N, C-alpha and C positions, 0 to 999 in steps of 0.2 A: 501415523496416519496424517501427520501434518504436511501441508503442501509446501514446496520449496521452490519460489519463482525467482529468478534473478531479474530486476528490475533496472534498467539503465535509463536515466532521464538526462537528457541534455540541457544546455543552458535555458533555464525558465521553463523546463519540460513540466507538464502536468499529466497525470494518470485520469483517466474516465473516472467518473462516480461509481463507487463500488458500494455494496451492501452485502452481506452475507448471514445465513440463520445460525452461523457460528462465530467464535472470536478469530480474529487475525492477529499474528505476531510478525513484526517486522524488525531487521538488524541493518543499520546504515553502516555500509562498508565505507563509503567516502562521499565527500561533500556534505552539504545539509539539506534537511527535508522538511518543508513545511507541511505538518498533517492538519488537514481541516476536517473536524467533525461537523457534518452538514445538518446533524439532529440538534446537537446543544449550541451550534454556531460559535465553536470556539477554534483555536489553533494552538498548535504547540511545534516549536522549532527543535529538530533532533539533529545532532551533529554526529560525524564519525564515532564507531563504537557504541553509539545509543541504540537502544532498542524501545519499540512502543507496541502496546496492545489495543487493539480495537475490539469493543464488546459486540457481541452478537447483535445484529438487527441494526447497527449503526451505520449510517451512510456517511462515506469519507472519500476523500481524495487527497492525493499527495503531490506537492509541486517541489521542483529543485531550485536551489539557490543558483547564483549566478554562474558558479563553476560546475553545475551539474551533480548528479548524484549517482551512487550505485547502493541497490538495496537487495536484501534477500529476506524471504518469508512469503506468507500467505495464510489462508483460513486452515483452520484444523478442525474436524477432518476437512480434507479438499473439498472445495464447492465445485460440483460437476457442471453448474451454469457458466462457469469461467470457460469452459471449453464447448459450449454449444455452437458458437461460430466456426469452430474447426470441423464439425460434423455436417453442417448444413451444406448441401451443394445446389 
């Protein structure tokens, strides 16, 4: 029931701020990702082959280092609100 999204961030790319009622886990395929916990106001740098866990209800965002980054992962179980924009017309 884990969602698996592939996230490609270009040079200095940043995700939107996210928050889910469930945990989320990500694996860094390449590059380095700065993970910002917007609740605790902390940051963690995760490199290739690294994983990180985001606790439920934690607001967070990810940004790529200068060479960009590739990640896979997401919330578990899948968060249906991630897809709301796909269904609105």
